C-alpha positions in Angstrom: 57.8 123.1 92.9 59.9 125.7 95.0 63.5 125.5 94.8 65.1 125.4 98.3 66.9 128.4 99.6 70.2 126.8 100.2 71.9 129.8 101.7 69.2 130.2 104.4 69.4 126.3 105.1 73.2 126.7 105.3 72.9 129.5 107.8 70.3 127.9 109.9 72.2 124.7 109.9 75.5 126.5 111.0 73.7 128.5 113.8 72.8 125.1 115.4 76.0 123.0 114.5 79.7 123.6 114.2 80.9 121.8 110.9 83.7 121.5 108.5 83.5 122.7 104.9 83.1 119.3 103.5 80.5 118.6 106.1 78.6 121.6 105.0 79.0 120.5 101.5 77.5 117.0 102.3 74.6 118.6 104.2 73.6 121.1 101.3 74.0 118.3 98.7 71.7 116.0 100.7 69.0 119.0 101.0 69.5 119.5 97.1 68.9 115.6 96.6 65.8 115.6 98.7 64.3 118.4 96.6 65.1 116.6 93.3 63.4 113.5 94.6 60.3 115.3 95.8 60.3 117.2 92.4 60.4 114.0 90.5 57.6 112.5 92.8 55.5 115.6 92.1 56.1 115.1 88.3 58.3 118.0 87.8 59.9 117.8 84.2 63.4 116.1 84.2 64.9 119.0 82.5 63.7 121.2 85.2 65.0 118.9 87.9 68.4 118.7 86.2 68.5 122.3 85.7 67.7 122.8 89.4 70.6 120.5 90.5 72.9 122.3 88.4 71.7 125.7 89.8 71.9 124.0 93.3 75.5 122.8 92.8 76.7 126.3 91.7 75.0 128.0 94.8 76.6 125.4 97.1 80.1 126.3 95.8 79.2 130.2 96.3 77.9 129.5 99.8 80.9 127.7 100.8 83.3 130.5 99.4 81.1 133.0 101.2 81.0 131.2 104.7 84.7 130.7 104.3 85.3 134.2 103.5 83.2 135.4 106.4 85.1 132.9 108.9 81.8 131.1 109.7 83.5 127.9 108.7 87.0 127.3 109.6 88.4 123.6 109.8 91.4 124.8 112.0 89.1 126.0 114.6 86.7 122.9 114.3 89.7 120.7 114.7 90.9 122.5 117.7 87.5 122.4 119.4 86.9 118.7 118.4 90.4 117.6 119.6 90.1 119.2 123.0 86.5 117.7 123.4 87.7 114.2 122.3 90.7 114.2 124.5 88.4 115.1 127.6 86.1 112.3 126.8 89.1 109.6 126.6 89.7 109.3 122.9 93.3 108.4 121.9 95.2 110.4 119.1 94.5 107.7 116.7 90.8 107.8 117.1 90.8 111.5 117.1 92.6 111.6 113.8 90.2 109.2 112.4 87.1 111.1 113.5 88.4 114.4 112.1 89.4 112.7 108.9 85.8 111.3 108.6 84.5 114.9 109.1 86.5 116.1 106.1 89.4 118.0 107.9 92.7 118.0 105.9 95.2 115.6 107.5 97.7 118.6 107.7 95.3 120.6 109.7 94.7 117.6 112.1 98.6 117.2 112.5 99.3 120.7 113.3 96.4 120.8 115.9 97.6 117.5 117.4 101.3 118.9 117.5 100.1 121.6 119.8 99.3 119.0 122.3 102.8 117.0 122.2 104.4 118.8 125.0 101.5 117.9 127.3 100.6 114.6 128.3 97.3 114.6 126.7 97.5 110.9 125.5 97.9 109.9 129.5 94.9 112.1 130.2 92.9 110.6 127.4 93.8 107.1 128.5 93.1 107.6 132.2 89.7 109.1 131.2 89.2 106.2 129.0 89.9 103.9 132.1 87.5 105.5 134.4 84.6 105.5 132.0 85.1 101.6 131.4 86.0 100.9 135.0 89.2 99.3 134.3 92.7 99.4 135.6 92.9 101.6 138.7 89.1 102.3 138.5 88.1 98.7 138.3 85.5 97.6 140.9 86.9 96.4 144.0 85.2 93.1 143.9 87.1 91.9 141.0 90.3 90.6 141.8 93.4 91.3 139.4 94.7 88.3 137.4 96.5 87.8 134.2 93.3 87.2 132.3 91.6 90.2 133.5 94.7 92.5 132.8 94.9 91.0 129.2 91.3 91.9 128.7 91.9 95.5 129.9 95.0 95.8 127.7 92.9 94.8 124.7 90.3 97.3 125.6 93.0 100.0 125.7 94.2 98.8 122.3 90.6 98.9 120.8 90.6 102.5 122.1 93.7 103.3 120.1 96.1 103.4 122.9 99.6 101.9 122.8 100.6 98.8 124.9 103.1 101.0 126.9 100.3 103.5 127.8 98.0 100.7 128.9 100.7 99.2 131.1 101.3 102.6 132.6 97.5 103.0 133.5 97.2 99.5 134.7 100.0 99.9 137.1 98.6 102.9 138.8 96.5 103.0 142.0 93.1 104.9 141.9 94.3 107.8 144.0 97.3 108.2 141.8 95.1 108.1 138.7 92.5 110.6 140.0 95.4 113.0 140.9 96.9 112.8 137.6 93.7 113.5 135.8 93.1 116.6 137.8 96.8 117.8 137.4 96.6 117.3 133.8 93.3 119.0 133.3 94.5 122.0 134.7 97.3 122.3 132.0 
């Protein structure tokens, strides 16, 4: 059975998807595991499969070093892109941090990227986008009258979204026009 060209696979994958170093390692290891399973099913000698796995592991290390050296993979740029995208889609900084950690971005890199946004009111922008998506707070349907139970449900929604109580209170006290103006102002920063 033909051994997979991991470098070609990596380049094809990276041409389509932006990923982290750890993410690419996971993708390549999964490709290698699929090859090994298929080889075993086709009755390839176990020693050949083991040899192929060792060869593949070494190739993965070489591929990662090469793509890092060429700048094809850069966890810092990946984090910067993802943070901007996630803020604009209404994710809190806590959620952003968790998503990037799951992608294999180092916590120091995440913190340095998030620190770039500390001057700006990105958490407010994210919370407003979150509220608009969920139609809560200032974006609530007009046929729903505000009451204590509804406000509590909306604050719980914000908490599940990773936003602080203070932030949810601030958003829930806004009117729709003020919220829309704030979103437009913050997006232009």
